[in-house]
Jmol script that loads the backbone (N, CA, C; Angstrom):
load data "model"
ATOM      1  N   UNK A   1     125.508  74.150 101.361  1.00  0.00           N
ATOM      2  CA  UNK A   1     124.618  74.519 102.525  1.00  0.00           C
ATOM      3  C   UNK A   1     124.177  75.529 103.323  1.00  0.00           C
ATOM      4  N   UNK A   2     126.012  76.249 103.583  1.00  0.00           N
ATOM      5  CA  UNK A   2     126.223  77.189 104.155  1.00  0.00           C
ATOM      6  C   UNK A   2     126.098  78.766 103.783  1.00  0.00           C
ATOM      7  N   UNK A   3     125.826  78.518 102.789  1.00  0.00           N
ATOM      8  CA  UNK A   3     124.881  79.402 101.279  1.00  0.00           C
ATOM      9  C   UNK A   3     123.854  80.004 102.379  1.00  0.00           C
ATOM     10  N   UNK A   4     123.147  79.426 102.961  1.00  0.00           N
ATOM     11  CA  UNK A   4     121.305  79.756 103.182  1.00  0.00           C
ATOM     12  C   UNK A   4     121.567  80.769 104.106  1.00  0.00           C
ATOM     13  N   UNK A   5     122.500  80.696 104.788  1.00  0.00           N
ATOM     14  CA  UNK A   5     122.899  81.717 105.961  1.00  0.00           C
ATOM     15  C   UNK A   5     122.767  82.768 105.595  1.00  0.00           C
ATOM     16  N   UNK A   6     124.119  82.991 104.527  1.00  0.00           N
ATOM     17  CA  UNK A   6     124.081  84.643 103.863  1.00  0.00           C
ATOM     18  C   UNK A   6     123.309  85.048 103.397  1.00  0.00           C
ATOM     19  N   UNK A   7     122.799  86.477 104.169  1.00  0.00           N
ATOM     20  CA  UNK A   7     122.103  87.375 103.303  1.00  0.00           C
ATOM     21  C   UNK A   7     122.655  88.394 103.264  1.00  0.00           C
ATOM     22  N   UNK A   8     121.672  89.628 102.519  1.00  0.00           N
ATOM     23  CA  UNK A   8     121.886  90.754 102.478  1.00  0.00           C
ATOM     24  C   UNK A   8     121.968  91.592 103.969  1.00  0.00           C
ATOM     25  N   UNK A   9     123.161  92.235 104.286  1.00  0.00           N
ATOM     26  CA  UNK A   9     122.757  92.847 105.515  1.00  0.00           C
ATOM     27  C   UNK A   9     121.977  94.300 105.973  1.00  0.00           C
ATOM     28  N   UNK A  10     121.628  94.784 105.021  1.00  0.00           N
ATOM     29  CA  UNK A  10     121.058  95.635 104.843  1.00  0.00           C
ATOM     30  C   UNK A  10     119.716  95.317 105.193  1.00  0.00           C
ATOM     31  N   UNK A  11     119.294  93.904 104.517  1.00  0.00           N
ATOM     32  CA  UNK A  11     117.620  93.646 104.818  1.00  0.00           C
ATOM     33  C   UNK A  11     117.431  92.257 106.100  1.00  0.00           C
ATOM     34  N   UNK A  12     118.495  91.969 106.639  1.00  0.00           N
ATOM     35  CA  UNK A  12     118.186  91.138 107.443  1.00  0.00           C
ATOM     36  C   UNK A  12     118.404  91.489 108.845  1.00  0.00           C
ATOM     37  N   UNK A  13     117.272  90.565 109.332  1.00  0.00           N
ATOM     38  CA  UNK A  13     116.375  90.818 110.816  1.00  0.00           C
ATOM     39  C   UNK A  13     117.159  90.323 111.812  1.00  0.00           C
ATOM     40  N   UNK A  14     117.134  89.450 111.526  1.00  0.00           N
ATOM     41  CA  UNK A  14     117.766  88.005 112.494  1.00  0.00           C
ATOM     42  C   UNK A  14     119.247  88.216 112.346  1.00  0.00           C
ATOM     43  N   UNK A  15     120.002  88.807 112.769  1.00  0.00           N
ATOM     44  CA  UNK A  15     121.524  88.585 112.539  1.00  0.00           C
ATOM     45  C   UNK A  15     121.969  87.437 113.771  1.00  0.00           C
ATOM     46  N   UNK A  16     123.337  86.790 113.566  1.00  0.00           N
ATOM     47  CA  UNK A  16     124.011  85.921 114.563  1.00  0.00           C
ATOM     48  C   UNK A  16     124.689  86.436 114.550  1.00  0.00           C
ATOM     49  N   UNK A  17     124.954  86.679 116.594  1.00  0.00           N
ATOM     50  CA  UNK A  17     125.536  87.106 117.445  1.00  0.00           C
ATOM     51  C   UNK A  17     125.990  88.768 116.846  1.00  0.00           C
ATOM     52  N   UNK A  18     125.008  89.330 116.486  1.00  0.00           N
ATOM     53  CA  UNK A  18     124.911  90.771 116.328  1.00  0.00           C
ATOM     54  C   UNK A  18     123.839  91.841 116.266  1.00  0.00           C
ATOM     55  N   UNK A  19     123.690  92.878 116.636  1.00  0.00           N
ATOM     56  CA  UNK A  19     122.900  93.861 116.571  1.00  0.00           C
ATOM     57  C   UNK A  19     122.402  94.421 115.283  1.00  0.00           C
ATOM     58  N   UNK A  20     121.419  94.206 115.021  1.00  0.00           N
ATOM     59  CA  UNK A  20     120.568  95.465 113.708  1.00  0.00           C
ATOM     60  C   UNK A  20     119.710  96.361 114.061  1.00  0.00           C
ATOM     61  N   UNK A  21     120.298  97.671 114.527  1.00  0.00           N
ATOM     62  CA  UNK A  21     119.633  98.689 114.563  1.00  0.00           C
ATOM     63  C   UNK A  21     118.577  99.299 113.582  1.00  0.00           C
ATOM     64  N   UNK A  22     118.616  99.158 112.521  1.00  0.00           N
ATOM     65  CA  UNK A  22     117.420  98.911 111.560  1.00  0.00           C
ATOM     66  C   UNK A  22     116.180  98.512 111.841  1.00  0.00           C
ATOM     67  N   UNK A  23     116.195  96.845 111.953  1.00  0.00           N
ATOM     68  CA  UNK A  23     115.686  96.091 112.482  1.00  0.00           C
ATOM     69  C   UNK A  23     115.391  96.433 113.509  1.00  0.00           C
ATOM     70  N   UNK A  24     115.913  97.151 114.745  1.00  0.00           N
ATOM     71  CA  UNK A  24     115.104  97.437 116.139  1.00  0.00           C
ATOM     72  C   UNK A  24     114.638  99.133 115.983  1.00  0.00           C
ATOM     73  N   UNK A  25     114.769  99.791 115.292  1.00  0.00           N
ATOM     74  CA  UNK A  25     114.249 100.652 114.733  1.00  0.00           C
ATOM     75  C   UNK A  25     112.807 100.333 114.472  1.00  0.00           C
ATOM     76  N   UNK A  26     112.303  99.711 113.363  1.00  0.00           N
ATOM     77  CA  UNK A  26     111.138  99.244 112.710  1.00  0.00           C
ATOM     78  C   UNK A  26     110.567  98.508 113.837  1.00  0.00           C
ATOM     79  N   UNK A  27     111.202  97.799 114.459  1.00  0.00           N
ATOM     80  CA  UNK A  27     110.362  96.714 115.980  1.00  0.00           C
ATOM     81  C   UNK A  27     109.675  97.906 116.399  1.00  0.00           C
ATOM     82  N   UNK A  28     110.071  98.975 117.005  1.00  0.00           N
ATOM     83  CA  UNK A  28     110.075 100.197 117.769  1.00  0.00           C
ATOM     84  C   UNK A  28     109.115 101.244 116.956  1.00  0.00           C
ATOM     85  N   UNK A  29     109.043 101.600 115.731  1.00  0.00           N
ATOM     86  CA  UNK A  29     108.078 102.409 115.049  1.00  0.00           C
ATOM     87  C   UNK A  29     106.851 101.070 114.930  1.00  0.00           C
ATOM     88  N   UNK A  30     106.836  99.875 114.992  1.00  0.00           N
ATOM     89  CA  UNK A  30     105.696  99.275 114.706  1.00  0.00           C
ATOM     90  C   UNK A  30     104.854  98.678 116.054  1.00  0.00           C
ATOM     91  N   UNK A  31     105.698  98.655 117.190  1.00  0.00           N
ATOM     92  CA  UNK A  31     105.347  98.429 118.655  1.00  0.00           C
ATOM     93  C   UNK A  31     104.414  99.885 119.074  1.00  0.00           C
ATOM     94  N   UNK A  32     104.797 101.018 118.957  1.00  0.00           N
ATOM     95  CA  UNK A  32     104.114 102.374 118.818  1.00  0.00           C
ATOM     96  C   UNK A  32     102.604 102.214 118.153  1.00  0.00           C
ATOM     97  N   UNK A  33     103.041 101.861 116.872  1.00  0.00           N
ATOM     98  CA  UNK A  33     101.981 102.019 115.816  1.00  0.00           C
ATOM     99  C   UNK A  33     100.956 101.098 116.661  1.00  0.00           C
ATOM    100  N   UNK A  34     101.128  99.716 117.233  1.00  0.00           N
ATOM    101  CA  UNK A  34      99.963  98.780 117.726  1.00  0.00           C
ATOM    102  C   UNK A  34      99.698  99.384 119.072  1.00  0.00           C
ATOM    103  N   UNK A  35     100.195  99.697 119.712  1.00  0.00           N
ATOM    104  CA  UNK A  35      99.786 100.643 121.182  1.00  0.00           C
ATOM    105  C   UNK A  35      99.032 101.928 121.225  1.00  0.00           C
ATOM    106  N   UNK A  36      98.785 102.451 119.780  1.00  0.00           N
ATOM    107  CA  UNK A  36      97.755 103.590 119.145  1.00  0.00           C
ATOM    108  C   UNK A  36      97.067 103.291 119.086  1.00  0.00           C
ATOM    109  N   UNK A  37      97.131 102.347 117.940  1.00  0.00           N
ATOM    110  CA  UNK A  37      95.747 101.531 117.629  1.00  0.00           C
ATOM    111  C   UNK A  37      94.663 100.994 118.423  1.00  0.00           C
ATOM    112  N   UNK A  38      95.482 100.120 119.678  1.00  0.00           N
ATOM    113  CA  UNK A  38      94.691  99.680 120.429  1.00  0.00           C
ATOM    114  C   UNK A  38      94.284 100.953 121.266  1.00  0.00           C
ATOM    115  N   UNK A  39      95.008 101.820 122.010  1.00  0.00           N
ATOM    116  CA  UNK A  39      94.910 103.118 122.692  1.00  0.00           C
ATOM    117  C   UNK A  39      93.614 103.569 121.854  1.00  0.00           C
ATOM    118  N   UNK A  40      93.046 104.269 120.801  1.00  0.00           N
ATOM    119  CA  UNK A  40      92.322 104.500 120.310  1.00  0.00           C
ATOM    120  C   UNK A  40      91.070 103.462 119.890  1.00  0.00           C
ATOM    121  N   UNK A  41      91.251 102.269 119.836  1.00  0.00           N
ATOM    122  CA  UNK A  41      90.237 101.821 119.293  1.00  0.00           C
ATOM    123  C   UNK A  41      89.577 101.863 120.884  1.00  0.00           C
ATOM    124  N   UNK A  42      89.362 102.104 122.055  1.00  0.00           N
ATOM    125  CA  UNK A  42      88.582 102.216 123.145  1.00  0.00           C
ATOM    126  C   UNK A  42      87.890 103.566 122.890  1.00  0.00           C
ATOM    127  N   UNK A  43      86.405 103.292 123.140  1.00  0.00           N
ATOM    128  CA  UNK A  43      85.413 104.662 123.133  1.00  0.00           C
ATOM    129  C   UNK A  43      86.019 105.486 123.942  1.00  0.00           C
ATOM    130  N   UNK A  44      86.227 105.189 125.282  1.00  0.00           N
ATOM    131  CA  UNK A  44      86.576 106.645 126.221  1.00  0.00           C
ATOM    132  C   UNK A  44      87.692 107.327 124.926  1.00  0.00           C
ATOM    133  N   UNK A  45      88.560 106.741 124.653  1.00  0.00           N
ATOM    134  CA  UNK A  45      89.704 107.326 124.359  1.00  0.00           C
ATOM    135  C   UNK A  45      89.397 108.072 122.671  1.00  0.00           C
ATOM    136  N   UNK A  46      88.559 108.149 122.473  1.00  0.00           N
ATOM    137  CA  UNK A  46      88.468 108.101 120.528  1.00  0.00           C
ATOM    138  C   UNK A  46      88.544 109.759 120.750  1.00  0.00           C
ATOM    139  N   UNK A  47      88.769 110.488 119.989  1.00  0.00           N
ATOM    140  CA  UNK A  47      89.041 111.566 120.037  1.00  0.00           C
ATOM    141  C   UNK A  47      88.026 112.650 119.133  1.00  0.00           C
ATOM    142  N   UNK A  48      86.858 111.395 117.968  1.00  0.00           N
ATOM    143  CA  UNK A  48      85.921 112.195 117.708  1.00  0.00           C
ATOM    144  C   UNK A  48      84.601 112.269 118.225  1.00  0.00           C
ATOM    145  N   UNK A  49      84.967 111.867 119.173  1.00  0.00           N
ATOM    146  CA  UNK A  49      83.732 111.618 120.698  1.00  0.00           C
ATOM    147  C   UNK A  49      83.243 113.029 121.410  1.00  0.00           C
ATOM    148  N   UNK A  50      84.068 113.901 121.177  1.00  0.00           N
ATOM    149  CA  UNK A  50      84.184 115.180 122.294  1.00  0.00           C
ATOM    150  C   UNK A  50      83.210 115.680 122.060  1.00  0.00           C
TER     151      UNK A  50
END
end "model"
wireframe off; spacefill off
backbone 0.3
color backbone group
């Protein structure tokens, strides 16, 4: 049963008792992309409407 909790450290996004900088970097990039998608989704911020 304990073997289910062992995973590849490179692909682990949820670590028990630790910090995964790779997952944090991808999470930050995803957050920036989503905020840009929402920001440029408004008509007032559309660069093609100049």
